[in-house]
C-alpha positions in Angstrom: 80.9 101.0 1.7 83.3 101.2 4.7 81.0 102.1 8.4 82.7 105.4 9.5 80.7 104.4 12.7 83.2 104.4 15.9 83.0 101.2 16.9 81.2 101.2 20.7 84.2 100.6 23.4 84.8 97.5 25.4 82.6 96.3 28.7 85.0 97.3 31.4 86.3 94.8 33.4 84.5 94.5 35.8 86.3 94.8 39.4 87.5 91.8 41.0 85.3 90.8 43.5 86.3 91.5 47.3 86.0 88.5 50.4 82.4 88.3 51.6 82.4 90.2 54.8 82.9 87.4 57.6 80.2 86.4 59.8 80.0 85.4 62.9 79.8 81.4 62.9 78.1 79.6 66.2 81.1 78.8 67.6 82.6 81.8 67.8 79.4 83.4 69.4 79.3 80.5 72.4 83.2 81.5 72.8 82.9 85.1 73.6 79.3 84.1 75.4 81.9 81.6 77.7 84.7 83.9 78.3 82.5 86.8 79.2 80.6 84.2 81.5 84.1 84.0 83.0 85.1 87.2 83.7 81.3 87.8 85.1 82.0 84.5 87.1 85.1 85.4 88.6 84.2 89.1 89.1 81.2 87.5 90.8 83.2 85.0 93.4 86.5 87.3 93.6 86.4 86.6 96.7 86.6 83.1 97.0 88.8 83.2 94.1 91.6 85.1 96.5 91.5 82.9 99.0 92.1 80.2 96.7 95.2 82.1 95.6 96.5 83.0 99.0 95.8 79.3 99.9 97.9 78.4 96.8 100.9 80.2 98.3 100.6 78.8 101.7 100.5 75.4 100.0 103.9 76.2 98.2 105.5 77.4 101.2 104.1 74.4 102.9 105.2 72.1 100.2 108.6 74.0 100.1 109.6 73.0 103.7 108.4 69.8 103.3 110.5 68.6 100.4 113.3 69.9 102.4 112.8 67.4 105.2 112.3 65.2 102.3 115.5 65.4 101.4 117.2 65.8 105.1 115.5 63.0 106.6 113.3 61.2 104.2 110.2 62.3 105.4 106.9 61.9 103.0 105.8 65.2 101.8 102.0 64.5 103.1 104.0 64.0 106.7 106.6 67.1 105.7 103.4 69.4 105.2 102.5 68.2 108.8 105.9 68.3 110.2 105.7 72.0 108.4 102.7 73.3 110.2 102.9 71.9 113.1 106.2 74.1 113.6 104.9 76.8 111.9 102.2 77.0 115.1 105.2 76.4 117.3 106.9 78.7 116.5 104.5 81.2 116.3 103.1 80.1 120.0 107.3 80.6 121.2 107.0 84.2 119.9 104.0 84.9 121.7 105.1 83.8 124.8 108.3 85.4 124.6 107.5 88.7 123.2 104.0 89.1 122.8 103.7 90.6 126.4 106.0 93.3 125.4 104.9 93.6 122.1 100.7 93.9 123.8 102.0 96.3 126.2 103.9 98.8 123.1 101.0 98.5 121.2 98.6 99.9 123.8 101.0 102.5 124.2 101.3 103.2 120.9 97.7 103.8 120.7 97.5 106.2 123.6 100.7 107.9 122.6 99.1 108.8 119.1 97.4 111.9 120.1 100.2 113.7 122.2 101.9 112.7 118.7 100.1 114.2 116.9 99.5 117.4 119.0 103.3 117.7 118.4 103.0 117.2 115.0 100.6 120.2 114.7 102.8 122.4 116.9 105.2 121.9 114.2 102.7 123.0 111.7 101.8 126.2 113.8 105.3 127.0 113.8 105.4 127.0 109.8 104.3 130.3 108.0 100.4 130.3 108.0 100.3 126.9 109.3 99.1 128.4 112.4 96.0 130.2 110.3 95.4 127.1 108.6 94.7 125.3 112.0 92.5 127.9 112.9 90.3 127.4 110.4 90.3 124.3 110.4 89.7 123.8 114.2 86.3 126.9 113.7 85.1 124.6 110.8 85.1 121.7 113.4 83.1 124.0 115.9 80.9 125.2 113.0 79.8 122.0 112.4 79.7 120.2 116.1 75.6 121.1 116.5 74.9 120.4 113.4 76.6 116.7 113.6 74.9 116.3 116.9 71.3 116.4 114.8 72.7 114.3 111.9 74.2 111.4 114.5 70.5 111.7 116.3 68.9 110.9 112.8 71.5 108.1 112.3 71.0 106.1 115.1 69.8 103.4 113.5 71.9 103.6 110.9 74.9 103.2 112.9 73.4 99.8 114.8 73.1 98.7 111.3 76.7 99.4 111.1 77.6 97.9 113.7 76.0 94.3 112.9 77.2 94.8 109.8 80.9 95.0 111.5 79.7 92.0 113.9 79.0 90.3 110.8 82.4 90.9 109.4 84.2 90.2 111.6 82.6 86.4 112.0 82.8 86.7 108.3 86.8 87.6 108.6 87.4 84.3 110.6 85.0 82.1 108.1 87.6 83.5 105.8 90.8 82.4 107.9 89.4 78.9 108.1 89.0 77.9 105.1 92.2 79.6 103.9 93.8 77.1 106.2 91.7 73.8 105.0 92.4 74.4 101.6 96.1 75.1 101.8 96.4 71.7 103.7 94.8 70.2 101.0 96.2 72.0 98.2 99.6 71.2 99.7 99.2 67.6 100.6 97.6 66.9 97.6 99.2 69.2 95.1 99.8 66.8 92.3 96.2 66.0 91.9 95.3 69.2 91.3 98.0 69.7 89.2 97.1 66.9 86.8 93.5 68.0 87.1 94.4 71.3 85.5 96.7 70.2 82.8 94.1 67.6 81.8 91.7 70.4 80.8 94.7 71.9 77.9 94.8 70.0 74.9 96.5 66.9 74.7 99.6 68.3 72.1 100.4 71.3 75.1 100.1 69.2 78.3 103.9 69.1 78.3 104.4 72.7 78.1 101.6 73.3 80.4 102.9 71.5 82.6 106.4 73.4 82.4 104.9 76.8 82.5 103.3 75.2 86.2 106.4 74.3 87.7 108.1 77.6 86.8 105.4 79.4 88.2 105.3 77.2 91.2 108.9 78.1 91.3 108.9 81.3 91.0 106.5 82.4 93.3 108.3 80.4 96.1 111.3 81.9 95.4 109.6 85.6 95.8 108.0 84.0 99.1 111.4 83.2 100.2 112.7 86.6 99.4 109.6 88.5 100.7 110.6 86.6 104.0 114.5 87.2 104.2 113.6 90.9 103.5 111.2 91.6 106.2 113.1 90.3 108.3 116.3 92.0 107.5 114.2 95.6 107.5 112.8 94.8 110.9 116.1 94.0 112.3 117.7 96.8 111.1 114.6 99.5 112.4 114.4 98.1 115.6 118.2 98.2 116.2 117.9 102.3 114.6 114.8 102.9 117.2 116.7 101.3 119.6 119.9 103.5 119.1 117.9 106.3 118.5 115.9 105.4 122.3 112.7 105.9 120.0 109.7 104.4 123.1 107.9 101.9 121.4 111.1 100.3 119.2 109.9 97.2 119.5 106.6 97.6 117.8 107.6 99.7 115.5 110.2 97.5 114.3 107.6 94.7 114.1 105.2 97.4 111.9 108.7 98.1 109.3 109.1 94.2 108.7 105.1 92.9 108.1 104.2 96.3 106.4 107.0 95.8 103.9 105.1 93.2 101.9 103.9 95.8 100.4 106.1 97.0 97.9 106.7 100.8 98.1 103.6 102.1 99.9 104.4 99.8 103.3 107.6 100.7 104.1 106.1 105.0 103.8 103.5 104.3 105.9 105.5 102.3 108.6 108.3 105.4 108.6 105.2 107.7 108.7 103.8 106.0 112.0 107.4 106.1 113.2 108.3 109.1 113.1 104.7 110.4 114.4 105.7 108.0 117.9 108.9 109.8 117.9 107.8 113.2 117.5 106.9 114.3 121.1 110.9 113.5 121.9 111.5 116.4 119.8 111.9 117.5 116.1 115.4 116.6 115.8 114.5 113.1 116.7 111.9 112.6 114.5 114.7 114.0 112.0 116.5 111.3 112.4 113.3 108.1 112.5 112.6 109.6 109.3 116.6 109.7 107.6 116.6 106.0 109.5 113.8 105.2 107.3 115.4 106.5 104.3 118.3 105.1 104.7 116.9 101.6 105.4 114.8 102.3 102.6 117.7 103.1 99.9 119.4 99.9 101.7 117.3 98.0 100.7 116.1 98.9 97.2 120.3 99.0 95.9 121.7 96.5 98.0 119.3 94.1 99.7 116.4 93.7 97.4 119.5 93.2 93.7 121.5 90.2 95.9 117.9 88.9 96.6 116.5 89.2 93.0 119.6 87.3 91.9 118.3 84.0 92.9 114.3 85.3 93.2 112.2 87.6 91.0 112.8 90.6 89.7 109.5 92.6 89.3 109.0 96.1 88.0 108.4 99.0 90.2 105.9 100.7 88.0 103.8 97.7 87.3 104.0 96.7 91.4 102.7 100.1 92.5 99.7 100.3 89.2 99.1 96.4 90.2 98.9 97.5 93.9 96.8 100.2 93.3 94.4 98.3 91.1 94.5 95.3 93.7 93.2 98.1 96.9 90.6 100.0 94.4 89.2 96.8 93.0 89.1 94.4 95.9 89.6 96.6 99.2 93.2 97.3 101.5 93.2 94.2 102.3 93.6 92.4 98.9 97.0 94.7 98.3 99.2 91.8 100.0 98.3 89.4 96.8 98.9 92.6 94.3 102.8 91.3 94.1 102.5 87.9 93.5 99.2 88.3 91.1 102.0 90.8 89.2 104.3 87.7 89.2 101.3 85.2 87.6 100.4 87.4 84.7 104.0 88.4 84.0 105.1 84.7 83.6 101.6 83.8 81.8 102.1 86.4 79.3 106.0 86.1 78.6 105.6 82.5 78.4 102.1 81.6 76.7 101.9 84.8 74.4 105.2 86.4 73.9 107.1 83.1 73.1 104.1 80.6 72.0 101.7 83.4 70.3 104.3 85.6 68.9 107.3 83.0 68.6 110.0 84.8 70.1 112.0 83.4 72.6 113.1 85.3 75.5 115.7 82.4 77.2 
């Protein structure tokens, strides 16, 4: 007799087992710990690392001059570094001897003229709608705070004394840093191949040729940037000096020097030097101050549209937005003095990102 009962359903096929969850190996844990340790050490010794980076920049400049002497007169690199260094010291001493008294006198006049210049600016502001009312409100609030400030000052005298001692300590620390910077620059410039070879030996053997190529390219880019920046600063200072002299603005020499020196910090430096020049020109009248503002605007337009594109054909081109972010980040993290190193550090980061990550990791050739 046939069994009419339904056959039991076949057992469901077992789902394919997925890959077992990956567990952190001991090597990965050690690598993560080492990276965290390196980041913490870099942050803790950030001032020393910034001094070392500045010393590398100076050493690149000294070595570039020494190479030029080697090609021209056959001097060795070490002797050429000493000759370039002595030449720079002699040039600075000559400039101080010739222009030092005039610059010092004009700088003193600049400091003493700032209250009068600021008073003229307040006068202009008071002539604007609601300007006088706003100034009176600020002055009233300052007057109301005088008594409270006097009491607080008496209570904080010990803290002020501590701040003075801290300032003196900072001055000595700055002098020590300058001395360390000079010594490091000389040693790195004279023995660059030694330090370059030691750094390359930290790279796995099959990649050492690539590491040497990247380091050489980076040194060339930094040297080109410094040369282009020096030329740019010189031209801006000359143009500012001629323009201020033609406008008969007082302290034209020191204002031109400030315009050239502050131009090492892109975007922010020119704005600062222009603002100082406008304030100094304020006592000469609104028209003169307006002409000074126009002068610095024209100089910056000429620099951005004509001068820098010509220089960047032979130097380094940087995205303006990244440059601003680098300057702000350096100032916020390491203080105002560090913004001078923001642009060369950005050059290093961009070059390493292109060569190591984009080309070597992603395989995308940029050249």
